[in-house]
C-alpha positions as CSV (number, residue, x, y, z in Angstrom):
1,M,-14.7,22.3,28.3
2,R,-14.8,22.3,32.1
3,C,-16.9,19.2,32.3
4,W,-14.3,17.2,30.4
5,R,-11.7,18.2,32.9
6,Q,-13.9,17.2,35.8
7,A,-14.7,13.8,34.3
8,A,-11.0,13.3,33.5
9,R,-10.1,13.9,37.1
10,A,-12.8,11.5,38.3
11,R,-11.5,8.7,36.0
12,R,-15.0,7.4,35.5
13,L,-17.6,7.0,32.8
14,A,-20.0,9.9,32.5
15,L,-22.9,11.0,30.4
16,L,-22.3,14.3,28.7
17,A,-25.2,16.5,27.5
18,Y,-23.3,18.1,24.6
19,D,-25.9,20.8,24.0
20,T,-25.5,22.2,27.6
21,G,-22.0,20.9,28.3
22,T,-23.0,19.3,31.6
23,A,-21.7,16.0,32.8
24,R,-23.5,13.6,35.1
25,R,-22.4,10.3,36.7
26,I,-23.5,7.1,35.0
27,A,-25.3,6.1,38.2
28,E,-27.7,9.1,38.0
29,P,-31.0,8.8,36.1
30,M,-31.0,10.2,32.6
31,P,-33.1,13.3,32.1
32,T,-36.0,13.4,29.6
33,Q,-34.7,12.5,26.1
34,A,-35.2,14.9,23.3
35,T,-36.1,13.9,19.7
36,V,-32.5,14.5,18.6
37,E,-29.2,13.0,19.8
38,G,-28.2,15.0,22.8
39,D,-26.4,12.7,25.3
40,A,-23.1,11.0,24.9
41,L,-21.0,8.6,26.8
42,L,-17.7,10.1,28.0
43,Q,-15.0,7.7,29.0
44,A,-12.3,9.7,30.8
45,D,-8.8,8.7,31.6
46,I,-6.0,10.7,33.3
47,E,-5.7,13.5,30.7
48,V,-8.3,15.4,28.8
49,E,-6.7,14.4,25.6
50,D,-7.3,10.7,26.6
51,C,-11.1,11.3,26.8
52,Y,-13.3,9.2,24.4
53,F,-16.6,10.6,23.3
54,R,-19.4,8.8,21.4
55,M,-23.2,9.2,21.0
56,L,-25.5,6.9,22.8
57,M,-27.0,4.2,20.5
58,P,-30.8,3.8,20.3
59,D,-30.6,0.5,22.3
60,E,-28.7,2.3,25.1
61,I,-31.2,5.1,25.2
62,K,-34.1,2.6,25.2
63,L,-32.6,0.7,28.2
64,A,-31.8,3.9,30.0
65,M,-35.5,4.9,29.7
66,A,-36.5,1.5,31.3
67,F,-37.8,-0.1,28.1
68,R,-37.4,-3.9,27.9
69,H,-34.3,-5.1,26.0
70,D,-36.6,-6.8,23.4
71,F,-38.7,-3.7,22.8
72,V,-38.5,-2.8,19.1
73,L,-38.1,0.8,17.7
74,L,-38.7,0.9,14.0
75,G,-36.7,3.0,11.5
76,N,-33.0,4.0,11.1
77,K,-30.8,5.2,13.9
78,R,-32.0,8.8,13.7
79,E,-35.6,7.8,13.6
80,Q,-35.2,5.5,16.6
81,V,-33.6,8.3,18.6
82,K,-36.6,10.5,17.7
83,L,-39.1,7.8,18.6
84,A,-37.4,7.3,22.0
85,G,-37.3,11.1,22.6
86,N,-41.1,11.3,22.0
87,A,-41.8,8.2,24.2
88,V,-43.2,8.1,27.7
89,T,-41.1,5.7,29.8
90,P,-42.9,2.5,30.9
91,P,-42.7,3.4,34.6
92,A,-44.2,6.8,34.0
93,A,-47.0,5.4,31.8
94,R,-47.7,2.8,34.5
95,D,-47.9,5.4,37.2
96,L,-50.1,7.7,35.1
97,N,-52.4,4.8,34.4
98,A,-52.7,4.0,38.1
99,L,-53.6,7.6,38.8
100,A,-56.2,7.7,36.1
101,A,-57.9,4.4,37.2
């Protein structure tokens, strides 16, 4: 995949949306999360063959969405990803509440 080669050249961590094949820098905000696992952490080194790929864990998704570290999502891993994907992030909920008040 082209994104793997780009990340490998950059020698950085990247988030990879494996459904679209697009990579984004770790410093960029995450897009809206779906109810299924869709983003992965890509750790690139010099060669494409040296890339490491893993799915984001529910706690990582939760923190990326600005939930407090002690916020609890119930269920197994798959159910927690689904709950996070259906969630409204706390900053968005706060801003919507401010507009409605």
